[in-house]
C-alpha positions in Angstrom: 0.0 0.0 0.0 1.0 3.6 -0.4 0.1 7.0 0.9 -1.2 8.0 -2.6 -3.8 5.3 -2.3 -5.7 7.4 0.2 -8.2 9.6 -1.7 -9.2 11.7 1.3 -5.6 12.7 1.8 -5.0 13.3 -1.9 -8.0 15.6 -1.9 -6.6 17.5 1.0 -3.2 18.0 -0.7 -5.0 19.0 -3.9 -5.8 22.3 -2.2 -2.2 22.9 -1.1 -1.1 25.0 -4.1 2.0 26.4 -2.3 4.9 24.1 -1.9 5.5 25.6 1.6 2.2 24.2 2.7 3.1 20.8 1.4 6.6 20.8 2.9 5.0 21.7 6.3 3.0 18.4 6.1 5.9 16.2 5.0 6.3 14.7 8.5 2.7 13.5 8.2 3.6 12.0 4.8 6.6 10.2 6.2 4.7 8.8 9.2 1.9 7.5 7.0 4.3 6.0 4.5 6.0 4.1 7.3 2.6 2.6 8.2 1.2 2.1 4.7 4.4 0.5 3.3 4.5 -2.2 6.0 2.9 -4.9 3.9 5.2 -4.1 1.0 8.3 -4.0 3.3 7.6 -7.4 4.7 7.4 -9.0 1.3 10.6 -7.2 0.2 12.4 -8.2 3.5 11.4 -11.9 3.0 12.8 -11.8 -0.6 16.1 -10.1 0.4 16.5 -12.1 3.6 16.5 -15.5 1.8 20.2 -15.1 1.0 21.1 -15.0 4.7 24.1 -12.9 3.8 23.9 -9.3 5.3 26.1 -7.7 2.6 24.1 -9.3 -0.2 20.9 -8.3 1.5 22.0 -4.7 1.8 23.2 -4.4 -1.8 20.1 -6.2 -3.1 17.8 -3.8 -1.2 19.7 -0.8 -2.4 19.7 -1.8 -6.1 16.2 -3.3 -6.1 14.6 -0.2 -4.4 16.7 2.1 -6.7 15.2 0.4 -9.7 11.8 0.5 -8.0 12.0 4.3 -7.8 12.6 4.5 -11.5 9.7 2.2 -12.2 7.4 4.2 -9.9 8.2 7.4 -11.7 7.6 5.7 -15.1 4.3 4.3 -13.7 3.2 7.9 -12.8 3.9 9.0 -16.4 1.8 6.2 -17.9 -0.8 6.1 -15.1 -3.6 7.2 -17.3 -2.8 4.3 -19.7 -2.9 1.9 -16.6 -6.3 3.3 -15.7 -7.6 2.5 -19.2 -6.2 -1.0 -19.3 -7.4 -2.9 -16.2 -5.5 -6.0 -17.3 -2.4 -4.3 -16.0 -4.0 -4.1 -12.5 -5.1 -7.8 -12.8 -1.6 -8.8 -13.8 -0.2 -7.0 -10.6 -2.9 -8.7 -8.5 -2.0 -12.1 -10.0 1.7 -11.5 -9.2 0.9 -10.7 -5.6 -1.3 -13.8 -5.3 1.6 -15.8 -6.7 3.9 -14.4 -4.0 1.4 -15.3 -1.2 0.7 -18.8 -2.6 4.4 -19.5 -3.0 5.2 -18.3 0.5 2.5 -20.5 2.1 3.4 -23.5 0.0 6.9 -23.3 1.3 5.7 -22.8 4.9 3.3 -25.7 4.7 6.1 -28.2 4.3 8.4 -26.7 6.9 10.3 -29.1 9.1 14.0 -29.1 10.0 15.1 -30.6 6.7 12.8 -28.5 4.4 13.8 -25.3 6.3 17.5 -26.1 5.6 16.7 -26.8 2.0 14.9 -23.5 1.6 17.8 -21.6 3.1 20.2 -23.5 0.7 18.1 -22.6 -2.3 18.1 -19.0 -1.1 21.9 -19.0 -1.1 21.9 -20.3 -4.7 19.4 -17.7 -6.0 21.1 -15.5 -8.6 21.8 -12.0 -7.2 20.2 -10.3 -10.3 17.0 -12.4 -9.8 16.8 -11.1 -6.2 17.2 -7.5 -7.3 14.6 -7.8 -10.1 12.1 -9.6 -7.7 12.5 -6.7 -5.3 11.9 -4.1 -8.0 8.9 -5.8 -9.6 7.3 -6.6 -6.3 7.3 -3.0 -5.4 5.9 -2.1 -8.8 3.0 -4.5 -8.3 2.2 -2.9 -5.0 2.5 0.6 -6.6 0.1 0.1 -9.5 -3.1 0.5 -7.6 -2.0 3.5 -5.5 -0.3 5.5 -8.2 -3.2 5.0 -10.6 -5.6 6.0 -7.9 -3.6 9.1 -7.1 -3.3 10.3 -10.7 -7.1 9.7 -11.2 -7.7 12.0 -8.2 -5.1 14.7 -8.6 -3.1 16.1 -11.5 -0.3 17.4 -9.2 2.4 15.2 -10.7 5.2 16.8 -8.6 3.3 16.1 -5.4 2.6 12.5 -6.5 6.3 12.1 -7.4 7.3 13.5 -4.0 5.1 11.0 -2.3 6.6 8.2 -4.4 10.1 9.3 -3.4 9.2 9.5 0.2 7.6 6.1 -0.1 10.8 4.6 -1.6 13.0 6.1 1.2 10.6 4.8 3.9 10.4 1.4 2.2 14.2 1.1 2.2 14.5 1.6 5.9 11.3 -0.3 6.9 12.5 -3.3 4.8 15.8 -3.4 6.6 14.1 -3.1 9.9 11.7 -6.0 9.1 14.6 -8.2 8.0 15.8 -8.0 11.6 12.3 -8.2 13.1 11.4 -11.4 11.2 13.9 -13.3 13.4 12.3 -11.9 16.6 8.6 -12.1 15.7 7.6 -15.6 14.3 4.2 -14.5 13.2 5.3 -11.3 11.5 6.1 -12.8 8.1 2.7 -14.5 8.0 1.0 -11.3 8.9 2.8 -9.5 6.2 1.8 -12.0 3.5 -1.8 -11.9 4.7 -1.6 -8.1 4.1 -0.2 -8.8 0.7 -3.2 -11.1 0.0 -5.5 -8.3 1.1 -3.8 -5.8 -1.3 -4.2 -8.3 -4.2 -7.9 -8.8 -3.3 -8.4 -5.1 -3.1 -7.0 -4.7 -6.6 -9.3 -7.5 -8.0 -12.3 -6.0 -6.3 -11.4 -2.6 -7.7 -11.2 -4.0 -11.2 -14.4 -6.0 -11.2 -16.6 -3.9 -8.8 -15.2 -0.3 -9.2 -18.3 1.2 -7.6 -17.7 -0.7 -4.3 -16.5 1.7 -1.7 -13.3 0.7 0.2 -13.0 3.1 3.1 -9.5 4.4 3.9 -10.0 3.9 7.6 -11.0 0.2 7.1 -7.8 -0.4 5.0 -5.6 1.2 7.7 -7.4 -0.7 10.5 -7.0 -4.1 8.8 -3.3 -3.5 8.2 -2.7 -2.3 11.7 -4.6 -5.3 13.2 -2.6 -7.8 11.0 0.7 -6.3 12.2 -0.4 -6.1 15.8 -1.2 -9.9 15.6 2.1 -10.4 13.8 4.1 -8.8 16.6 2.0 -10.3 19.4 4.6 -13.1 20.1 8.3 -12.4 20.4 11.1 -14.9 20.1 13.6 -13.8 22.8 16.3 -16.2 21.6 17.0 -15.4 17.9 19.9 -17.0 16.2 23.0 -15.2 17.5 25.1 -15.7 14.4 22.8 -13.9 12.0 23.3 -10.2 11.4 21.0 -8.7 8.8 21.1 -5.7 6.5 20.5 -2.2 7.8 
């Protein structure tokens, strides 16, 4: 999810013609981005974390999110085309569904041997593939929010600023979640449930565009999922693992 997916907030900023007014509200933008990018950040953290090598995780995050920023800006430019071609949104939803199904398929067979096999396969994943997965996962998350923002407001500079803030917030929240995934055993599951919710929201938006999806309900569901995800803490994480920051 992204701050630009909130129509009520976009309407509010639409009246802020002076950049001074917008800059005064940037702390609010940053805070909301940290909350709204949580589902995206968990998915990116899980992808980067599979290597179990802190330096590779850090480099993959930097490169993947750098490419994601370029893709977000490009998406803003072609957002009207995205709005006119709903199959693009369905493709993004299908990709997110695939991420969720793939995650839970791996989790369903987890025992000591399968966990070791998964970690070994993570080590053998090509570095370029990890970077591209990070970039295109963020793109799939961004399609709905950017398209909605452009449909509501024509302030491209403001939307681009929101996208930039979102990418910066995403970089730090992803690194934070990489560490938290070792401490909170439910957090990864909560994150992928949130991913499933984003995919469902995209599908509903395409097939039932008139159905109202209140902003407060979306925020509430995400917060509830992550509150559940952090409700149990593992106080004895593996001491030899140090992740990217």
